[in-house]
C-alpha positions as CSV (number, residue, x, y, z in Angstrom):
1,M,0.1,-0.2,0.3
2,A,1.2,3.5,-0.9
3,I,2.1,5.9,1.7
4,V,2.6,9.7,2.2
5,A,5.7,10.5,4.3
6,V,5.3,14.4,5.2
7,F,8.6,16.0,6.6
8,E,8.0,19.4,8.5
9,M,11.3,20.6,9.8
10,P,11.6,24.0,11.3
11,G,14.7,26.1,11.3
12,M,15.9,23.8,7.9
13,T,17.2,26.1,5.2
14,Q,17.0,25.9,1.4
15,A,20.9,25.5,1.7
16,Q,20.3,22.6,4.2
17,Y,17.6,20.9,2.0
18,E,19.8,21.6,-1.4
19,Q,23.1,19.8,0.6
20,S,20.5,17.0,1.4
21,A,19.2,16.5,-1.9
22,D,23.0,16.2,-3.3
23,K,23.7,13.7,-0.6
24,V,20.9,11.3,-1.6
25,A,21.6,11.7,-5.3
26,G,25.2,11.2,-4.7
27,R,26.3,14.2,-6.4
28,P,26.3,18.1,-7.2
29,G,22.5,19.0,-8.7
30,G,20.5,17.0,-6.3
31,V,17.3,14.8,-6.8
32,K,15.5,15.3,-10.4
33,S,13.8,11.9,-10.8
34,P,13.0,8.6,-8.9
35,S,15.8,7.1,-10.4
36,D,18.3,9.4,-8.1
37,W,17.0,8.1,-5.2
38,P,19.3,5.0,-3.5
39,V,15.9,3.6,-2.9
40,A,13.5,2.0,-5.4
41,G,10.0,3.0,-4.6
42,L,9.6,6.7,-4.8
43,I,6.4,7.9,-6.5
44,S,6.5,11.4,-5.9
45,H,8.5,14.3,-3.9
46,T,7.9,17.9,-3.3
47,S,9.7,20.4,-1.1
48,A,8.6,23.8,-0.3
49,P,10.0,27.0,1.8
50,T,7.3,27.5,4.9
51,D,7.2,30.4,7.3
52,N,9.9,28.9,9.4
53,G,11.6,26.3,7.7
54,W,11.3,23.5,5.1
55,L,8.6,21.0,3.9
56,V,8.9,17.9,2.2
57,V,6.1,15.7,0.8
58,D,6.9,12.2,-0.3
59,V,4.9,9.5,-1.5
60,W,6.3,6.0,-1.8
61,E,4.9,2.6,-3.0
62,S,5.1,1.1,0.0
63,A,6.0,1.7,4.0
64,E,9.1,-0.9,3.6
65,A,10.8,1.5,0.8
66,F,9.9,4.5,2.8
67,Q,11.7,2.9,5.9
68,Q,14.7,1.7,3.8
69,F,15.0,5.3,2.6
70,G,14.9,6.8,6.1
71,E,17.8,4.8,6.9
72,T,19.8,7.1,4.4
73,I,17.7,10.6,4.6
74,V,17.4,10.5,8.6
75,P,21.7,10.6,9.4
76,I,22.1,12.9,6.3
77,L,19.4,15.4,7.8
78,R,21.1,15.1,11.5
79,E,24.5,15.4,10.1
80,L,23.5,18.9,8.6
81,G,21.9,19.9,11.7
82,V,18.2,19.3,11.2
83,P,16.6,18.8,14.4
84,D,14.7,15.3,15.3
85,P,13.4,14.8,11.4
86,Q,11.0,12.7,12.0
87,P,8.2,12.3,9.6
88,K,4.3,12.0,9.7
89,V,3.2,8.8,7.6
90,Y,0.1,8.2,6.2
91,P,-1.7,5.3,4.1
92,V,-2.7,6.8,0.7
93,F,-6.3,6.8,0.2
94,T,-6.5,8.6,-3.0
95,M,-3.7,9.5,-5.5
96,V,-4.1,11.4,-8.9
97,T,-0.8,11.8,-11.2
98,G,-0.8,13.6,-14.6
């Protein structure tokens, strides 16, 4: 079952986000397609600045795929100084793609 993972990260900057994307992709330029992720199963990735930090919303094919990715992204975020990067995870009820 697909899941939505929501990271709300107060205090995170655009520069920190871009650094995390570079580390996930393993090269400068960040993540541009699902094939840039170190784990298969990403359906979509969206990021945006908020009034007090950064927001990331991912949709994954399964909770297991996301958990595997979490083993990569959580240490990266901690290394960049993002405090307690714990996402909220929800089962997908409806998904519409273009």
